[in-house]
DRENSE-748112 format. One record per atom (N, C-alpha, C): residue number from 0; residue in one letter; atom name; x, y, z. Coordinates in pm, 1 decimal. Example, Ala and Ser with C-alpha at 12.3 -4.5 7.8 and 13.67 -1.06 7.14 Angstrom:
BEGIN
num, residuo, atomo, px, py, pz
0, A, N, 1319.0, -569.0, 780.0
0, A, CA, 1230.0, -450.0, 780.0
0, A, C, 1320.0, -330.0, 780.0
1, S, N, 1285.0, -225.0, 708.0
1, S, CA, 1367.0, -106.0, 714.0
1, S, C, 1290.0, 3.0, 787.0
This chain:
BEGIN
num, residuo, atomo, px, py, pz
0, K, N, 10727.3, 10365.7, 10611.2
0, K, CA, 10670.9, 10497.1, 10645.7
0, K, C, 10821.0, 10541.5, 10726.5
1, F, N, 10869.4, 10544.4, 10780.2
1, F, CA, 10950.0, 10636.9, 10872.2
1, F, C, 11064.4, 10577.4, 10876.5
2, S, N, 11205.0, 10624.4, 10886.7
2, S, CA, 11271.2, 10574.2, 10902.9
2, S, C, 11389.3, 10697.9, 11017.6
3, I, N, 11491.8, 10519.4, 11092.0
3, I, CA, 11578.0, 10591.1, 11176.1
3, I, C, 11734.5, 10604.3, 11056.5
4, D, N, 11748.3, 10784.3, 11118.3
4, D, CA, 11822.8, 10802.4, 11049.3
4, D, C, 11984.5, 10859.8, 11203.9
5, S, N, 12068.6, 10704.4, 11126.2
5, S, CA, 12194.2, 10662.8, 11165.4
5, S, C, 12227.7, 10741.5, 11259.5
6, S, N, 12311.6, 10916.4, 11187.5
6, S, CA, 12376.0, 10995.3, 11249.1
6, S, C, 12299.2, 11065.5, 11287.1
7, T, N, 12186.8, 11068.1, 11356.9
7, T, CA, 12167.4, 11151.3, 11507.6
7, T, C, 12049.1, 11046.8, 11545.9
8, S, N, 12035.0, 10897.9, 11520.5
8, S, CA, 11903.8, 10791.6, 11615.9
8, S, C, 11807.9, 10896.7, 11616.3
9, R, N, 11755.1, 11026.2, 11548.0
9, R, CA, 11589.1, 11085.0, 11528.3
9, R, C, 11458.1, 10964.5, 11436.8
10, T, N, 11393.9, 10957.9, 11453.5
10, T, CA, 11306.9, 10928.7, 11352.2
10, T, C, 11246.8, 11035.1, 11210.2
11, R, N, 11220.2, 11010.4, 11126.8
11, R, CA, 11195.5, 11089.1, 10999.0
11, R, C, 11144.1, 11088.2, 10886.7
12, A, N, 11036.2, 11134.2, 10836.6
12, A, CA, 10904.0, 11083.0, 10782.8
12, A, C, 10972.1, 11046.9, 10613.0
13, M, N, 10922.5, 10916.5, 10532.8
13, M, CA, 10960.8, 10833.0, 10461.0
13, M, C, 10926.0, 10880.6, 10331.9
14, S, N, 10964.3, 11014.6, 10217.2
14, S, CA, 10885.5, 11054.7, 10064.4
14, S, C, 10864.0, 10885.5, 10032.5
15, F, N, 10769.3, 10899.0, 9926.6
15, F, CA, 10673.7, 10786.1, 9874.7
15, F, C, 10798.0, 10796.0, 9798.9
16, T, N, 10861.8, 10807.9, 9672.9
16, T, CA, 10963.2, 10817.0, 9617.3
16, T, C, 11088.2, 10724.2, 9685.6
17, E, N, 11147.1, 10758.7, 9864.9
17, E, CA, 11249.9, 10713.6, 9926.5
17, E, C, 11158.9, 10550.5, 9933.9
18, A, N, 11084.7, 10552.6, 9956.4
18, A, CA, 11047.2, 10396.0, 10040.9
18, A, C, 11086.7, 10258.5, 9802.7
19, F, N, 10989.6, 10352.2, 9735.1
19, F, CA, 11042.9, 10272.5, 9648.1
19, F, C, 11147.5, 10276.7, 9614.0
20, K, N, 11198.4, 10303.8, 9672.4
20, K, CA, 11394.6, 10339.1, 9619.5
20, K, C, 11406.4, 10229.6, 9677.5
21, A, N, 11319.8, 10180.8, 9812.7
21, A, CA, 11406.3, 10042.5, 9917.1
21, A, C, 11331.0, 9977.0, 9922.3
22, I, N, 11314.2, 9881.6, 9841.2
22, I, CA, 11175.3, 9827.6, 9756.3
22, I, C, 11283.7, 9717.3, 9743.3
23, P, N, 11346.1, 9764.3, 9646.2
23, P, CA, 11520.7, 9605.4, 9632.8
23, P, C, 11585.7, 9578.9, 9725.8
24, Y, N, 11627.6, 9646.0, 9827.9
24, Y, CA, 11683.0, 9652.7, 9912.1
24, Y, C, 11624.0, 9535.7, 9996.7
25, D, N, 11485.4, 9597.3, 10075.9
25, D, CA, 11379.2, 9513.0, 10174.1
25, D, C, 11400.3, 9343.8, 10055.6
26, L, N, 11342.8, 9317.9, 9984.1
26, L, CA, 11338.9, 9206.6, 9895.8
26, L, C, 11470.1, 9163.7, 9946.0
27, S, N, 11587.2, 9244.9, 9907.8
27, S, CA, 11730.6, 9146.7, 9888.8
27, S, C, 11749.7, 9101.4, 10044.0
28, L, N, 11682.7, 9149.5, 10124.1
28, L, CA, 11751.5, 9083.2, 10257.0
28, L, C, 11627.2, 8928.4, 10303.6
29, C, N, 11586.3, 8941.3, 10184.2
29, C, CA, 11449.3, 8809.7, 10176.5
29, C, C, 11532.0, 8688.1, 10159.9
30, R, N, 11609.6, 8573.4, 10251.3
30, R, CA, 11672.5, 8503.5, 10197.7
30, R, C, 11590.2, 8320.0, 10099.1
31, T, N, 11501.4, 8342.8, 10145.9
31, T, CA, 11388.8, 8277.3, 10049.2
31, T, C, 11257.6, 8317.9, 9939.9
32, P, N, 11235.5, 8261.0, 9855.0
32, P, CA, 11126.5, 8211.4, 9836.2
32, P, C, 11034.0, 8301.0, 9862.0
33, K, N, 11042.5, 8215.2, 9956.6
33, K, CA, 10877.9, 8207.1, 10057.2
33, K, C, 10843.6, 8368.9, 10145.5
34, E, N, 10985.9, 8425.3, 10182.9
34, E, CA, 11018.0, 8508.8, 10294.7
34, E, C, 10997.1, 8612.9, 10144.8
35, K, N, 11056.9, 8625.5, 10047.2
35, K, CA, 11007.0, 8705.0, 9944.4
35, K, C, 10833.6, 8745.0, 9925.6
36, V, N, 10770.6, 8676.2, 9890.7
36, V, CA, 10666.8, 8667.6, 9846.8
36, V, C, 10560.7, 8726.6, 9997.4
37, R, N, 10630.7, 8673.9, 10067.5
37, R, CA, 10562.6, 8711.1, 10225.5
37, R, C, 10543.4, 8897.4, 10171.4
38, K, N, 10728.1, 8982.1, 10208.0
38, K, CA, 10754.3, 9072.0, 10217.6
38, K, C, 10696.3, 9128.9, 10085.7
39, C, N, 10668.0, 9121.4, 9981.5
39, C, CA, 10598.2, 9101.5, 9892.5
39, C, C, 10475.4, 9204.8, 9948.9
40, T, N, 10409.2, 9034.1, 9944.6
40, T, CA, 10255.7, 9101.3, 9979.5
40, T, C, 10202.7, 9197.6, 10077.4
41, Q, N, 10316.4, 9204.8, 10200.4
41, Q, CA, 10318.0, 9340.3, 10254.9
41, Q, C, 10335.7, 9434.2, 10243.1
42, L, N, 10416.9, 9497.3, 10127.9
42, L, CA, 10456.4, 9601.7, 10037.8
42, L, C, 10341.8, 9653.4, 9944.8
43, V, N, 10321.3, 9552.4, 9918.7
43, V, CA, 10144.8, 9574.1, 9814.8
43, V, C, 10033.1, 9586.9, 9890.8
44, K, N, 10037.2, 9576.8, 10044.0
44, K, CA, 9962.6, 9602.0, 10091.6
44, K, C, 9931.6, 9690.5, 10195.6
45, L, N, 10055.8, 9704.8, 10191.2
45, L, CA, 10104.9, 9935.2, 10280.5
45, L, C, 10040.9, 10054.5, 10101.1
46, I, N, 10115.1, 9968.6, 10060.1
46, I, CA, 10115.6, 10082.6, 9972.7
46, I, C, 9973.6, 10107.6, 9933.4
47, V, N, 9858.9, 10006.4, 9905.7
47, V, CA, 9673.9, 9973.4, 9866.6
47, V, C, 9621.2, 10103.9, 9998.1
48, D, N, 9710.3, 10043.1, 10093.3
48, D, CA, 9663.5, 10146.2, 10251.1
48, D, C, 9680.3, 10299.0, 10227.5
49, E, N, 9835.4, 10336.7, 10174.9
49, E, CA, 9827.5, 10495.9, 10129.9
49, E, C, 9770.0, 10531.2, 10078.1
50, V, N, 9748.6, 10452.9, 9919.5
50, V, CA, 9679.8, 10525.0, 9859.8
50, V, C, 9533.9, 10528.0, 9896.0
51, T, N, 9458.8, 10408.2, 9934.6
51, T, CA, 9300.8, 10481.2, 9967.1
51, T, C, 9297.9, 10583.7, 10090.5
52, G, N, 9460.4, 10551.2, 10170.5
52, G, CA, 9418.9, 10649.3, 10327.0
52, G, C, 9400.9, 10817.6, 10224.2
53, L, N, 9516.0, 10814.3, 10055.5
53, L, CA, 9563.1, 10971.3, 10085.5
53, L, C, 9320.5, 10962.8, 10002.0
54, I, N, 9303.4, 10870.6, 9846.1
54, I, CA, 9179.6, 10928.3, 9813.5
54, I, C, 9077.8, 10954.2, 9906.4
55, T, N, 9065.8, 10908.8, 10044.9
55, T, CA, 8972.3, 10926.2, 10149.4
55, T, C, 8970.2, 11005.0, 10119.9
56, K, N, 9033.1, 11142.6, 10104.0
56, K, CA, 9099.0, 11260.4, 10218.4
56, K, C, 9098.6, 11351.1, 10172.3
57, I, N, 9085.6, 11342.8, 10021.6
57, I, CA, 9041.4, 11445.3, 9964.4
57, I, C, 8930.2, 11482.3, 9966.0
58, P, N, 8781.7, 11406.1, 9932.4
58, P, CA, 8631.2, 11489.9, 9934.4
58, P, C, 8657.1, 11600.5, 10123.9
59, Y, N, 8769.1, 11562.7, 10177.3
59, Y, CA, 8749.1, 11680.2, 10303.0
59, Y, C, 8775.4, 11784.8, 10289.8
60, G, N, 8934.2, 11813.1, 10146.6
60, G, CA, 9055.0, 11882.3, 10099.6
60, G, C, 8997.1, 11938.3, 10054.7
61, A, N, 8841.6, 11869.7, 9972.8
61, A, CA, 8810.2, 11978.2, 9849.9
61, A, C, 8715.5, 12040.7, 9946.6
62, R, N, 8633.8, 12010.2, 10067.7
62, R, CA, 8574.6, 12064.7, 10153.2
62, R, C, 8631.7, 12200.9, 10205.5
63, A, N, 8725.7, 12197.3, 10225.8
63, A, CA, 8773.9, 12290.7, 10346.6
63, A, C, 8820.3, 12411.6, 10283.4
64, L, N, 8838.5, 12327.3, 10107.9
64, L, CA, 8920.2, 12401.8, 10003.4
64, L, C, 8783.5, 12540.1, 9967.2
65, K, N, 8692.7, 12457.2, 9958.8
65, K, CA, 8573.4, 12523.2, 9876.6
65, K, C, 8487.5, 12668.7, 10015.6
66, T, N, 8528.1, 12581.2, 10194.6
66, T, CA, 8426.6, 12677.7, 10210.3
66, T, C, 8553.7, 12769.6, 10314.6
67, H, N, 8729.9, 12820.3, 10252.2
67, H, CA, 8817.0, 12836.1, 10302.2
67, H, C, 8759.0, 12970.1, 10147.5
68, K, N, 8733.4, 12892.9, 10017.7
68, K, CA, 8704.0, 13013.6, 9915.6
68, K, C, 8537.3, 13146.1, 9961.6
69, K, N, 8468.4, 13045.8, 10043.3
69, K, CA, 8355.4, 13142.8, 10130.8
69, K, C, 8358.7, 13186.8, 10169.2
70, L, N, 8500.9, 13244.3, 10250.8
70, L, CA, 8528.7, 13280.1, 10388.0
70, L, C, 8533.7, 13421.5, 10347.0
71, P, N, 8460.3, 13521.7, 10448.5
71, P, CA, 8496.1, 13695.5, 10429.9
71, P, C, 8622.4, 13703.2, 10397.6
72, R, N, 8665.6, 13811.7, 10289.8
72, R, CA, 8856.6, 13866.7, 10322.4
72, R, C, 8832.9, 13968.6, 10477.9
73, R, N, 8955.3, 13949.9, 10501.5
73, R, CA, 8939.3, 14077.6, 10581.5
73, R, C, 8986.8, 14195.5, 10497.7
74, P, N, 8951.0, 14315.1, 10567.7
74, P, CA, 9031.7, 14385.2, 10479.5
74, P, C, 9109.7, 14509.3, 10501.5
75, V, N, 9170.6, 14563.7, 10395.3
75, V, CA, 9314.8, 14628.7, 10433.9
75, V, C, 9276.8, 14768.3, 10527.2
76, A, N, 9370.5, 14779.6, 10567.4
76, A, CA, 9371.7, 14891.6, 10659.3
76, A, C, 9426.3, 14991.2, 10556.7
77, P, N, 9417.7, 15089.5, 10519.5
77, P, CA, 9503.9, 15250.2, 10462.0
77, P, C, 9607.6, 15234.8, 10573.8
78, A, N, 9711.0, 15252.2, 10472.2
78, A, CA, 9810.8, 15322.5, 10535.2
78, A, C, 9778.7, 15450.8, 10635.2
79, R, N, 9882.0, 15484.1, 10729.2
79, R, CA, 9888.5, 15595.0, 10763.5
79, R, C, 10020.1, 15659.0, 10694.4
80, D, N, 9993.7, 15804.9, 10752.3
80, D, CA, 10119.9, 15908.3, 10673.7
80, D, C, 10261.8, 15840.6, 10769.4
81, D, N, 10197.2, 15812.9, 10975.8
81, D, CA, 10293.8, 15875.7, 10986.9
81, D, C, 10411.2, 15750.4, 11022.8
82, E, N, 10392.6, 15601.8, 10904.1
82, E, CA, 10376.1, 15497.3, 10887.1
82, E, C, 10546.7, 15457.0, 10825.9
83, V, N, 10658.0, 15454.9, 10775.5
83, V, CA, 10716.3, 15447.5, 10676.0
83, V, C, 10690.9, 15285.8, 10645.0
């Protein structure tokens, strides 16, 4: 989910596409088939956790959007003649 940017030594968020691109490299670091299976299991669990977390937030986002649409709009003040 996070990676270290070696040029600035700061942590930055990693996108899903970057994470998927890193999977082959992560697996290439494993020396034995047992390590690869363990790493694959960790990656699958991580992906499932991320997707589950995203799906569980949908109702909250839908409710927030519904509430936002129900809020009264602020009336637009008419422009004054002395304003440019």
